C-alpha positions in Angstrom: 0.0 0.0 0.0 1.2 3.4 -1.0 -0.1 6.2 1.3 0.2 9.9 0.3 -0.4 12.4 3.0 -1.0 16.0 2.0 -0.7 18.6 4.8 -2.5 21.7 3.5 -2.1 24.0 6.4 -0.2 27.2 6.1 1.7 26.1 9.2 4.3 23.3 9.1 4.2 22.9 12.9 1.3 22.8 15.3 -1.6 22.6 12.7 -4.7 20.8 14.0 -5.5 19.5 10.6 -2.0 17.9 10.4 -2.5 16.4 13.8 -5.6 14.6 12.5 -4.0 13.6 9.2 -1.0 12.2 11.1 -3.4 10.1 13.3 -5.1 8.7 10.2 -1.8 7.9 8.5 -0.3 6.3 11.6 -3.2 4.0 12.0 -3.1 3.0 8.3 0.6 2.1 8.7 0.0 0.2 11.9 -2.7 -1.9 10.1 -0.5 -2.3 7.0 3.1 -2.6 8.2 4.4 -2.9 4.7 2.8 0.3 3.6 5.0 3.2 2.3 4.0 6.6 3.6 4.9 9.8 1.7 4.2 13.1 3.3 4.0 16.3 1.4 3.9 19.5 3.5 2.5 22.2 1.3 3.7 24.9 3.7 7.3 23.6 3.8 7.2 22.8 0.0 4.9 25.4 -1.5 3.8 24.8 -5.0 3.5 27.7 -7.5 0.0 28.9 -8.2 -1.6 28.4 -11.6 -0.9 31.7 -13.3 -0.5 33.0 -16.8 3.0 31.6 -17.4 1.9 28.2 -16.0 -1.1 28.1 -18.3 1.1 29.1 -21.2 3.5 26.2 -20.4 0.7 23.7 -20.1 -0.9 24.7 -23.4 2.3 24.6 -25.3 3.1 21.3 -26.9 5.8 19.5 -25.0 8.3 19.6 -27.8 7.9 23.3 -28.2 8.3 24.4 -24.6 11.1 26.6 -23.5 13.3 25.2 -20.7 11.5 27.4 -18.2 8.1 26.1 -19.4 9.3 22.5 -19.3 10.5 23.0 -15.7 7.2 24.5 -14.7 5.2 21.6 -16.1 7.6 19.2 -14.5 6.6 20.5 -11.1 3.0 19.6 -11.7 4.0 16.3 -13.3 5.7 15.3 -10.0 2.5 15.9 -8.0 0.5 14.0 -10.5 2.9 11.1 -10.4 2.6 11.0 -6.6 -1.2 10.9 -6.7 -1.2 8.3 -9.5 1.1 6.0 -7.5 -1.0 6.3 -4.3 -3.5 3.7 -3.1 -4.6 5.9 -0.2 -4.6 9.7 0.1 -4.9 11.5 3.4 -5.7 15.2 3.2 -5.1 17.5 6.2 -7.5 20.4 5.6 -8.0 23.4 7.9 -10.8 25.9 7.2 -9.7 29.4 6.2 -12.4 32.0 5.7 -15.0 29.3 5.0 -12.9 27.7 2.3 -10.0 25.4 1.6 -6.5 26.9 2.0 -4.8 28.3 -1.1 -2.1 25.6 -0.6 -4.7 22.9 -1.2 -6.3 24.7 -4.1 -2.9 25.1 -5.7 -2.3 21.3 -5.3 -5.7 20.5 -6.8 -5.0 22.9 -9.7 -1.7 21.0 -10.3 -3.1 17.5 -10.3 -6.3 18.3 -12.3 -5.1 17.9 -15.9 -7.2 17.1 -18.9 -6.1 13.9 -20.7 -4.1 12.8 -17.7 -6.2 12.8 -14.5 -9.5 13.3 -16.2 -10.8 13.3 -19.7 -13.9 14.5 -21.6 -15.9 11.8 -23.4 -19.2 11.8 -25.4 -20.9 10.8 -22.2 -19.3 13.6 -20.2 -16.2 14.0 -18.1 -14.4 10.8 -16.7 -12.0 10.9 -13.8 -8.9 8.8 -14.3 -7.7 8.6 -10.7 -9.8 5.6 -9.8 -9.6 2.9 -7.2 -8.2 5.1 -4.4 -9.5 5.8 -0.9 -9.3 9.4 0.3 -9.4 10.4 4.0 -10.1 14.1 4.6 -9.1 15.4 8.1 -11.0 18.7 8.6 -10.1 21.1 11.4 -12.3 24.0 12.1 -12.4 26.7 14.8 -16.2 26.9 14.7 -19.1 24.5 14.1 -19.9 24.1 10.4 -20.6 20.4 9.8 -23.8 19.8 7.8 -24.6 23.6 7.6 -24.8 25.9 4.6 -21.6 27.6 5.8 -19.6 24.4 5.1 -18.3 25.0 1.5 -15.4 22.7 2.0 -17.1 19.3 2.0 -19.3 19.9 -1.2 -16.3 21.3 -3.0 -13.9 18.5 -2.1 -16.5 15.8 -2.9 -17.1 17.4 -6.3 -13.5 17.9 -7.3 -12.3 14.6 -6.1 -15.2 12.7 -7.8 -14.5 14.7 -11.0 -10.9 13.2 -10.9 -12.3 9.7 -10.2 -11.9 9.5 -6.5 -15.3 8.6 -5.1 -14.4 6.7 -1.9 -13.9 9.8 0.3 -14.2 9.6 4.1 -14.4 12.8 6.2 -13.2 13.1 9.8 -14.1 16.3 11.7 -12.6 18.2 14.5 -14.8 21.3 15.1 -15.1 23.9 17.7 -11.4 24.1 18.3 -11.5 27.8 18.9 -14.4 27.6 21.5 -12.3 26.9 24.5 -10.2 24.0 25.9 -13.1 21.8 26.8 -14.6 22.1 23.3 -11.3 21.4 21.7 -10.7 18.3 23.8 -14.2 17.0 23.0 -13.5 17.7 19.3 -10.4 15.6 19.2 -12.0 12.8 21.2 -14.8 12.7 18.7 -12.3 12.9 15.8 -10.5 9.8 17.2 -13.7 7.9 17.2 -14.5 9.0 13.7 -11.0 7.9 12.5 -11.7 4.4 13.9 -15.0 4.3 12.1 -13.6 5.6 8.9 -10.8 2.9 8.9 -13.3 0.1 9.7 
């Protein structure tokens, strides 16, 4: 089993979402001792955003790219290869201003490539990253689960399914900014949800 853990917090140290993602990954490894775990910290290794030069590089045929364009596309290629090689993906996702962090959006923009990780057919789009299990560790300061204010879960379900990843399991730690008691309850509940998600 190849496990890919993506830490999407803007903080490399002390992030609650990373704490949850670590707990999931550690349990997966404990249950599968031969598993290989790869961790990508998007704060420590920030990926460049999808901007005009990047689009220009992606839409230029490979044999016509400048060295700079080829190097830019190669950065995205590396992320795509990691995802393609993973059997299980663990995403550590904090909530920033009701959405996903820019670090995670940049990662998604990098791995979503027509003809590689999805394709358009006469029947509509088809995701090509199939047969993977995705665990999403959500850390929030407030309480948003199953409310209209939760834009993260619908977005992540949609974009992951678009890429072919339909086995997506969410673990929540909410109310982390509502005092120590609330945070302790949130992590205790999250631990129970991790066990249920891995069952």
